[in-house]
N, C-alpha and C positions, 0 to 999 in steps of 0.2 A: 504493499499500499504505499501510495507518494506522500511525502511529509506535508504536502498540502492538502490533502483528503483528511490525514489524521488531524491536522489542525483546525481543519472546519469542522469536525466531528467532535473535535475538545472545545471550540467555541459553544458549539451547538448546546453541549452538556452545561457548559458554564450560564447560557442563557436561559435554560430549564431550571437550572438551581435558581437563580435569580429569581425565576418567576415563581418559583417554589416559596422562595423565602418571603415573597409578598404576600402569597396567601396564606403562611404561617403567622406573619402577623397581623393579617386580619383575623385569624381564629383566635390569636392570643388576647386580642383585644375584646372580642366575645366572650373570653373566659372559656374557652374552649381548647385547653392544652393537650389533653390526651388526641383529640382530634388533629391537633397541630404536629404532634410528634408521629402518628402516623402519615399524616401528610408528608413530613421532612423524610420518614424511611421510603416512602413510595418511590420507587425509580431511582432508588440511589445508585451511585455509578461504582459498584463493588467489584466491577471486571476490568476498570481503567487503572493503568500504571501511572497514570497523568498526576503529579502532587496537585497539581492546582484545583483539578476537580476534587480530588478526595479531601483537601482543606475547606474549600468551597460549602463542599456538602456538610463534612463536621460541623462546620461554624452553624449551619440551619439546622442541624440535629441538636447540637450543644444548647442552642436559642431556645428549641421548642422543651427540651430536658429541664433547663433552669427554670421553667415557669413552673414545673410543676413539683408542689409540694409534698406528697404522698408518693413517692416511689414505688413502694410494694402495692399500693393501689392502681398505680399506673400499670405496672405489667399483670395486675390480673385482667385489666379492660385490652390489653393488648392480644391479638391474635398469635400463635406461634411462629408462625413465618416472620413475623416482625422481630423477634428474637435473634434469629441469626444475622439479619441485616444488620441489627442494632450493635451485634458483638463484631462484624465485620468494620 
């Protein structure tokens, strides 16, 4: 795969993460932290090796997690599929 094509894919991933970030902020303002975390975890770039994508996504996930006061309760609301994504 050419470098230009890879760069375009990376830029598209970063744009999706930025869009996801806006949606998460909206959910947090509505006091929906679990929904915000689920949104943050959905479509996470777990297969990429690009550090910018990983870092940008971690910031979004971290922001959602920090809004949750009851972590044990949050884990009980998450579907098991999200656990794997969260650990990655």
